[in-house]
LUMKE-976131 format. One line per field, with one value per residue (C-alpha): x, y, z; residue in three letters; residue number from 1. Coordinates in Angstrom, 2 decimals, m for minus. Example, Ala and Ser with C-alpha at 12.3 -4.5 7.8 and 13.67 -1.06 7.14 Angstrom:
px c(12.30,13.67) .
py c(m4.50,m1.06) .
pz c(7.80,7.14) .
type c(Ala,Ser) .
seq c(1,2) .
end
This chain:
px c(m154.51,m151.17,m152.49,m155.20,m152.67,m150.40,m153.19,m153.96,m150.28,m149.88,m153.04,m152.77,m149.08,m149.30,m151.64,m150.49,m146.80,m145.52,m147.59,m146.21,m142.68,m143.26,m144.79,m142.01,m139.19,m140.54,m141.04,m137.39,m136.33,m138.45,m136.98,m133.92,m135.55,m134.70,m131.09,m130.55,m132.14,m129.90,m126.83,m127.67,m128.18,m126.12,m126.03,m129.78,m129.66,m126.38,m124.92,m121.54,m121.56,m119.56,m117.62,m119.18,m122.21,m125.77,m128.60,m130.70,m134.02,m137.13,m138.04,m134.57,m134.80,m138.22,m136.85,m133.87,m136.00,m138.42,m135.55,m134.48,m137.87,m140.48,m143.19,m145.78,m144.70,m146.05,m144.17,m146.54,m144.29,m140.71,m139.23,m136.25,m134.02,m132.41,m129.24,m126.74,m125.68,m129.16,m130.88,m134.29,m137.17,m139.51,m142.94,m145.05,m148.77,m148.39,m145.96,m147.94,m145.70,m142.45,m140.07,m137.13,m133.82,m132.34,m129.06,m130.06,m126.86,m126.89,m130.45,m129.06,m131.34,m129.85,m132.56,m135.89,m136.40,m137.90,m138.13,m136.51,m139.00,m137.64,m138.95,m142.28,m142.65,m141.57,m144.13,m146.90,m145.76,m145.72,m149.14,m151.14,m149.15,m148.78,m152.58,m153.20,m156.78,m158.21,m158.10,m157.11,m159.39,m160.92,m160.52,m158.54,m157.81,m154.15,m155.04,m157.50,m154.97,m152.32,m154.84,m156.03,m152.44,m151.41,m154.34,m153.36,m149.77,m150.96,m152.62,m149.59,m147.22,m149.41,m149.90,m146.19,m145.30,m147.56,m146.00,m142.53,m143.09,m140.67,m141.46,m138.06,m135.04,m132.92,m135.50,m135.52,m131.78,m132.10,m134.90,m132.95,m129.97,m129.22,m127.11,m124.65,m123.29,m126.13,m127.74,m131.19,m131.00,m129.85,m132.99,m135.18,m133.51,m133.77,m137.52,m138.05,m135.37,m135.11,m138.89,m139.14,m136.74,m138.59,m142.14,m142.66,m141.55,m143.42,m146.58,m146.13,m145.66,m148.67,m151.05,m150.22,m150.15,m153.72,m154.92,m154.17,m155.98,m159.33,m161.47,m163.22,m159.87,m158.59,m161.72,m161.42,m157.68,m158.07,m160.92,m158.84,m156.15,m158.50,m159.84,m163.60,m165.09,m167.51,m164.73,m162.01,m163.14,m163.44,m160.06,m158.53,m159.72,m158.20,m154.88,m154.78,m155.44,m152.47,m150.10,m147.72,m149.65,m152.58,m150.52,m152.18,m155.73,m154.62,m153.08,m156.08,m158.36,m156.25,m156.41,m160.19,m160.56,m158.39,m160.36,m163.69,m162.29,m161.28,m163.44,m165.30,m164.10,m161.99,m160.49,m158.99,m157.67,m155.80,m154.39,m153.10,m149.33,m148.07,m145.45,m142.81,m141.32,m144.14,m142.27,m139.26,m141.38,m143.09,m139.76,m138.33,m141.31,m141.29,m137.60,m138.20,m141.06,m139.52,m135.84,m135.43,m136.93,m136.13,m137.77,m140.08,m142.42,m143.90,m147.05,m149.14,m151.50,m149.78,m146.40,m145.57,m142.82,m141.52,m139.77,m136.61,m138.58,m139.13,m142.87,m143.79,m144.60,m145.66,m146.80,m148.98,m149.07,m151.49,m150.60,m151.97,m150.87,m150.61,m148.72,m147.13,m148.38,m148.86,m152.49,m152.32,m149.84,m151.43,m149.00,m148.74,m149.77,m152.96,m154.22,m156.85,m155.48,m157.12,m155.11,m151.87,m152.66,m151.86,m148.33,m147.84,m149.04,m146.84,m143.76,m144.46,m145.05,m141.91,m139.53,m138.76,m139.79,m136.32,m134.05,m131.46,m131.26,m134.94,m134.70,m131.92,m133.99,m137.04,m134.94,m133.61,m137.05,m138.60,m135.89,m136.53,m140.27,m139.66,m137.62,m140.06,m142.55,m139.68,m138.10,m141.58,m142.28,m139.02,m139.84,m143.36,m142.11,m139.42,m141.99,m144.35,m141.50,m140.44,m144.01,m144.32,m141.07,m142.17,m145.50,m143.87,m141.44,m144.33,m146.21,m143.16,m142.68,m146.26) .
py c(m40.16,m38.42,m35.39,m34.97,m35.18,m32.77,m30.18,m30.74,m30.39,m27.21,m25.29,m25.88,m24.96,m21.72,m19.76,m21.32,m21.97,m18.85,m19.59,m23.14,m21.75,m19.42,m22.17,m24.68,m22.18,m20.91,m24.53,m25.28,m22.36,m23.66,m27.19,m26.18,m23.48,m25.24,m25.91,m22.33,m20.83,m22.95,m21.97,m18.26,m18.47,m21.40,m19.94,m20.55,m24.20,m25.49,m25.30,m26.19,m29.46,m29.07,m32.05,m34.12,m31.82,m33.09,m30.96,m29.06,m30.50,m28.93,m27.21,m25.66,m24.50,m22.97,m21.05,m19.69,m18.77,m16.95,m15.00,m13.71,m12.99,m10.34,m11.26,m10.60,m13.79,m17.10,m20.29,m22.93,m25.53,m26.73,m28.82,m30.99,m32.59,m36.03,m34.58,m33.26,m30.35,m28.96,m26.30,m26.63,m24.51,m22.56,m21.30,m18.67,m18.01,m14.46,m15.08,m17.44,m19.63,m17.89,m20.01,m19.13,m20.99,m21.88,m23.56,m26.81,m26.84,m23.28,m22.06,m19.04,m17.56,m17.69,m15.73,m16.00,m18.53,m16.71,m17.66,m15.03,m12.69,m13.78,m17.32,m15.98,m14.02,m17.01,m19.19,m16.70,m16.66,m20.46,m21.00,m17.90,m15.80,m13.15,m13.05,m14.96,m15.66,m13.53,m16.49,m20.14,m22.27,m19.36,m18.62,m15.99,m15.29,m16.26,m19.51,m20.39,m19.65,m21.81,m24.63,m24.55,m24.34,m27.31,m29.33,m28.38,m29.40,m32.94,m33.10,m31.50,m34.04,m37.02,m35.84,m35.04,m38.53,m40.03,m37.82,m38.84,m42.56,m43.41,m45.53,m47.21,m48.20,m45.49,m42.86,m44.19,m43.66,m40.12,m39.29,m40.49,m38.18,m34.50,m33.55,m30.66,m30.59,m28.59,m25.59,m26.27,m29.92,m29.01,m27.02,m29.72,m32.39,m30.20,m30.14,m33.75,m35.75,m33.78,m33.51,m37.29,m37.75,m35.20,m36.29,m38.76,m36.40,m33.48,m35.59,m36.47,m32.79,m31.71,m34.44,m33.88,m30.09,m30.06,m31.09,m27.53,m25.93,m27.71,m29.10,m31.57,m32.94,m33.24,m35.15,m37.52,m38.06,m38.80,m41.18,m42.94,m43.73,m44.92,m41.74,m41.53,m38.75,m37.86,m37.39,m35.70,m32.19,m33.06,m34.74,m31.73,m29.57,m32.03,m31.99,m28.21,m28.19,m30.50,m28.29,m25.90,m22.85,m23.94,m24.32,m21.31,m22.63,m26.06,m24.62,m22.49,m25.48,m27.54,m24.81,m24.54,m28.31,m28.29,m25.38,m27.19,m30.22,m28.24,m25.19,m24.65,m21.07,m20.11,m17.07,m19.08,m21.70,m19.17,m17.53,m20.82,m21.18,m24.32,m26.41,m27.04,m29.78,m31.93,m31.86,m33.50,m36.51,m36.67,m36.53,m39.34,m41.57,m40.79,m41.50,m44.87,m45.73,m44.15,m44.96,m43.59,m40.21,m36.98,m34.42,m34.37,m31.39,m30.76,m28.70,m28.32,m31.18,m33.21,m34.42,m35.05,m37.50,m37.04,m40.10,m40.28,m40.19,m37.81,m38.64,m36.54,m39.53,m38.30,m40.20,m38.23,m38.73,m37.11,m36.70,m35.40,m31.71,m31.98,m35.23,m35.73,m39.32,m40.48,m41.19,m42.52,m42.82,m42.70,m44.31,m43.00,m46.40,m46.33,m43.04,m43.21,m43.29,m40.01,m38.29,m39.50,m38.62,m34.93,m35.72,m38.22,m35.76,m32.99,m35.22,m36.41,m32.87,m31.35,m34.29,m34.67,m38.34,m39.57,m37.05,m34.95,m37.18,m36.88,m33.14,m32.89,m34.88,m32.70,m29.55,m30.70,m31.85,m28.51,m26.62,m28.76,m28.18,m24.42,m24.65,m26.85,m24.07,m21.81,m24.40,m25.33,m21.72,m21.66,m24.87,m23.63,m20.26,m21.90,m24.24,m21.35,m19.33,m22.27,m22.78,m19.08,m19.09,m22.18,m20.57,m17.33,m19.30,m21.20,m17.97,m16.31,m19.25,m18.89) .
pz c(m259.71,m259.21,m261.08,m258.44,m255.61,m257.47,m257.57,m253.87,m253.05,m255.10,m254.28,m250.54,m250.52,m252.50,m250.16,m246.86,m247.52,m245.76,m242.65,m242.59,m242.87,m239.91,m237.76,m238.53,m238.09,m234.76,m233.67,m234.48,m232.27,m229.37,m229.48,m227.44,m225.32,m222.08,m223.02,m224.24,m221.13,m218.90,m220.90,m220.57,m216.79,m215.48,m211.98,m211.66,m212.68,m211.19,m207.70,m206.28,m204.35,m201.13,m199.84,m197.05,m196.75,m197.02,m198.42,m195.91,m194.83,m196.40,m193.15,m192.92,m196.53,m195.85,m192.85,m194.79,m197.79,m195.50,m193.97,m197.39,m198.98,m198.08,m195.59,m198.29,m200.12,m198.84,m199.72,m201.09,m202.72,m202.82,m205.62,m204.69,m207.30,m207.13,m208.71,m206.21,m208.46,m209.12,m206.99,m205.44,m206.75,m204.48,m205.53,m203.81,m203.74,m205.03,m207.91,m210.15,m212.30,m211.36,m209.32,m207.13,m207.46,m204.08,m203.12,m201.33,m199.23,m197.90,m198.51,m200.37,m203.03,m206.53,m208.35,m210.12,m212.92,m215.89,m219.54,m221.80,m223.44,m226.83,m226.39,m225.17,m228.40,m230.50,m228.71,m229.46,m233.07,m233.23,m231.69,m232.59,m235.11,m232.37,m231.95,m228.70,m227.60,m224.76,m222.40,m222.46,m224.63,m226.54,m230.24,m232.13,m235.79,m235.40,m233.67,m236.44,m239.19,m237.50,m237.04,m240.65,m241.92,m239.77,m241.04,m244.60,m243.84,m243.14,m246.57,m248.22,m246.66,m247.58,m251.16,m251.44,m250.26,m252.92,m255.59,m254.37,m255.08,m257.95,m260.97,m261.31,m259.23,m260.87,m259.98,m256.41,m256.08,m257.39,m254.98,m251.95,m252.44,m252.91,m255.93,m255.48,m259.06,m260.56,m258.87,m260.32,m259.38,m255.88,m255.06,m256.57,m254.42,m251.31,m251.82,m252.88,m251.04,m247.80,m247.71,m247.85,m244.92,m242.78,m243.64,m240.79,m238.01,m239.56,m239.64,m235.97,m235.08,m237.13,m235.97,m232.30,m232.61,m233.91,m230.44,m229.26,m232.21,m232.46,m229.65,m231.94,m233.11,m229.54,m228.49,m231.46,m230.96,m227.25,m227.97,m230.63,m228.06,m225.34,m223.76,m223.38,m225.51,m222.71,m220.13,m222.19,m221.27,m217.60,m217.56,m219.28,m216.39,m213.94,m215.77,m215.87,m212.13,m211.63,m213.63,m211.99,m213.12,m210.91,m207.79,m206.22,m206.56,m205.35,m202.21,m201.39,m201.89,m199.50,m196.88,m197.15,m196.72,m193.60,m192.18,m192.63,m190.80,m187.73,m187.30,m190.58,m191.02,m194.02,m192.32,m189.47,m191.89,m194.00,m190.89,m189.45,m190.11,m191.81,m190.02,m192.68,m190.51,m191.93,m195.26,m193.59,m192.62,m196.03,m197.88,m195.75,m196.48,m200.20,m200.67,m199.01,m201.36,m204.48,m204.72,m208.26,m209.07,m210.91,m208.65,m205.63,m205.31,m201.87,m201.36,m198.21,m199.09,m201.80,m203.05,m206.70,m207.59,m211.15,m212.50,m214.60,m217.84,m220.75,m220.80,m217.73,m215.53,m212.12,m209.02,m206.60,m202.85,m200.43,m196.76,m193.48,m193.28,m189.47,m188.95,m192.37,m192.57,m196.16,m196.94,m200.49,m203.37,m206.82,m209.26,m212.79,m214.20,m212.14,m213.54,m216.31,m219.83,m220.77,m218.03,m219.58,m223.18,m222.79,m221.63,m224.45,m227.08,m225.67,m225.68,m229.22,m230.44,m228.90,m229.34,m225.63,m225.59,m226.61,m224.92,m226.72,m229.81,m230.69,m230.05,m232.62,m235.13,m234.48,m234.89,m238.26,m239.41,m238.43,m240.33,m243.40,m242.96,m242.93,m246.15,m248.10,m248.97,m250.05,m252.34,m253.52,m254.48,m256.44,m258.32,m259.05,m260.35,m262.49,m264.00,m264.79,m266.31,m268.45,m269.71,m270.50,m272.48,m274.39,m275.17,m276.38,m278.56,m280.14,m280.78,m282.36,m284.74,m285.86) .
type c(Unk,Unk,Unk,Unk,Unk,Unk,Unk,Unk,Unk,Unk,Unk,Unk,Unk,Unk,Unk,Unk,Unk,Unk,Unk,Unk,Unk,Unk,Unk,Unk,Unk,Unk,Unk,Unk,Unk,Unk,Unk,Unk,Unk,Unk,Unk,Unk,Unk,Unk,Unk,Unk,Unk,Unk,Unk,Unk,Unk,Unk,Unk,Unk,Unk,Unk,Unk,Unk,Unk,Unk,Unk,Unk,Unk,Unk,Unk,Unk,Unk,Unk,Unk,Unk,Unk,Unk,Unk,Unk,Unk,Unk,Unk,Unk,Unk,Unk,Unk,Unk,Unk,Unk,Unk,Unk,Unk,Unk,Unk,Unk,Unk,Unk,Unk,Unk,Unk,Unk,Unk,Unk,Unk,Unk,Unk,Unk,Unk,Unk,Unk,Unk,Unk,Unk,Unk,Unk,Unk,Unk,Unk,Unk,Unk,Unk,Unk,Unk,Unk,Unk,Unk,Unk,Unk,Unk,Unk,Unk,Unk,Unk,Unk,Unk,Unk,Unk,Unk,Unk,Unk,Unk,Unk,Unk,Unk,Unk,Unk,Unk,Unk,Unk,Unk,Unk,Unk,Unk,Unk,Unk,Unk,Unk,Unk,Unk,Unk,Unk,Unk,Unk,Unk,Unk,Unk,Unk,Unk,Unk,Unk,Unk,Unk,Unk,Unk,Unk,Unk,Unk,Unk,Unk,Unk,Unk,Unk,Unk,Unk,Unk,Unk,Unk,Unk,Unk,Unk,Unk,Unk,Unk,Unk,Unk,Unk,Unk,Unk,Unk,Unk,Unk,Unk,Unk,Unk,Unk,Unk,Unk,Unk,Unk,Unk,Unk,Unk,Unk,Unk,Unk,Unk,Unk,Unk,Unk,Unk,Unk,Unk,Unk,Unk,Unk,Unk,Unk,Unk,Unk,Unk,Unk,Unk,Unk,Unk,Unk,Unk,Unk,Unk,Unk,Unk,Unk,Unk,Unk,Unk,Unk,Unk,Unk,Unk,Unk,Unk,Unk,Unk,Unk,Unk,Unk,Unk,Unk,Unk,Unk,Unk,Unk,Unk,Unk,Unk,Unk,Unk,Unk,Unk,Unk,Unk,Unk,Unk,Unk,Unk,Unk,Unk,Unk,Unk,Unk,Unk,Unk,Unk,Unk,Unk,Unk,Unk,Unk,Unk,Unk,Unk,Unk,Unk,Unk,Unk,Unk,Unk,Unk,Unk,Unk,Unk,Unk,Unk,Unk,Unk,Unk,Unk,Unk,Unk,Unk,Unk,Unk,Unk,Unk,Unk,Unk,Unk,Unk,Unk,Unk,Unk,Unk,Unk,Unk,Unk,Unk,Unk,Unk,Unk,Unk,Unk,Unk,Unk,Unk,Unk,Unk,Unk,Unk,Unk,Unk,Unk,Unk,Unk,Unk,Unk,Unk,Unk,Unk,Unk,Unk,Unk,Unk,Unk,Unk,Unk,Unk,Unk,Unk,Unk,Unk,Unk,Unk,Unk,Unk,Unk,Unk,Unk,Unk,Unk,Unk,Unk,Unk,Unk,Unk,Unk,Unk,Unk,Unk,Unk,Unk,Unk,Unk,Unk,Unk,Unk,Unk,Unk,Unk,Unk,Unk,Unk,Unk,Unk,Unk,Unk,Unk,Unk,Unk,Unk,Unk,Unk,Unk,Unk,Unk,Unk,Unk,Unk,Unk,Unk,Unk) .
seq c(1,2,3,4,5,6,7,8,9,10,11,12,13,14,15,16,17,18,19,20,21,22,23,24,25,26,27,28,29,30,31,32,33,34,35,36,37,38,39,40,41,42,43,44,45,46,47,48,49,50,51,52,53,54,55,56,57,58,59,60,61,62,63,64,65,66,67,68,69,70,71,72,73,74,75,76,77,78,79,80,81,82,83,84,85,86,87,88,89,90,91,92,93,94,95,96,97,98,99,100,101,102,103,104,105,106,107,108,109,110,111,112,113,114,115,116,117,118,119,120,121,122,123,124,125,126,127,128,129,130,131,132,133,134,135,136,137,138,139,140,141,142,143,144,145,146,147,148,149,150,151,152,153,154,155,156,157,158,159,160,161,162,163,164,165,166,167,168,169,170,171,172,173,174,175,176,177,178,179,180,181,182,183,184,185,186,187,188,189,190,191,192,193,194,195,196,197,198,199,200,201,202,203,204,205,206,207,208,209,210,211,212,213,214,215,216,217,218,219,220,221,222,223,224,225,226,227,228,229,230,231,232,233,234,235,236,237,238,239,240,241,242,243,244,245,246,247,248,249,250,251,252,253,254,255,256,257,258,259,260,261,262,263,264,265,266,267,268,269,270,271,272,273,274,275,276,277,278,279,280,281,282,283,284,285,286,287,288,289,290,291,292,293,294,295,296,297,298,299,300,301,302,303,304,305,306,307,308,309,310,311,312,313,314,315,316,317,318,319,320,321,322,323,324,325,326,327,328,329,330,331,332,333,334,335,336,337,338,339,340,341,342,343,344,345,346,347,348,349,350,351,352,353,354,355,356,357,358,359,360,361,362,363,364,365,366,367,368,369,370,371,372,373,374,375,376,377,378,379,380,381,382,383,384,385,386,387,388,389,390,391,392,393,394,395,396,397,398) .
end
């Protein structure tokens, strides 16, 4: 039986090993993207906390932001942090996902929050081998290769784990440690022993990452954890609408609804100015209901309360855009399971579910995963060379 798994392990690794190395290595780089970005631009993510000074109200922040930005930009959301040393983030209808860092005590603009181009390139390499699909959800050659390689990685890891199983206690001790005394033994142990320690996390990364590669796999995985197969696609659209990159469409939708309620004309609705003093009332009510939170994001029709959790737990509150009176608070626990699965899978794939310690473990596991094909190639080549030498020696004796 082990011979069969050995062939599966070898003949999947040989053609796809380099792709697996690229995917794992780029994934290791992305683990600490947030921490590296903050370290490169600390002035955008930290503010000085003045003594005996309270943060400005949302309406005051909106006025000061408006005085510093062009009239062509329309403020649509404001994200307020529970930490006193963190800035607030402003988003505009015309800037898409870009956010503006603002000092919550003075209203001074710190600058635009932008991910370095390096990480954007690494992300394209990790997900699509620099061949992104024309639009979200569509196919590309790079996306297909990454998906097939990730699926093969699952089989490689499972077959490797079966091949790792020792036959004696002495062999078990040898397979749990890395020997540094012999160069040949060192590379063998790096492949066998380190591969064993990284297998579980690599399997988690691969199994969750496949949800972004294949629609059929995503549907089956969501259904396995309680999401209805018939509603997965619809819920995915709802989740994408709730993400920050759909803030623009959400705001326009809210304005159209308000316009139909009053006069039924979209033109008058879009021209009507929004009273940002409403946000002051909404924030006061939310801080009363939610005493512990990470951030509160205010839009013109909805407020999102992110909890102190690595699993992207968000409560959503709707309010009257004229009076600021809260209409309904949808708790995270009350949302359908299929709406929560995407956040769970993302946290499990990236290692954010346990904070900095799981990130470190994921980083090390991804590095080991990148090295396994390389050490495997070396072991395979050495074995072939040894067989060839043995064969030539036998022929020469004849």
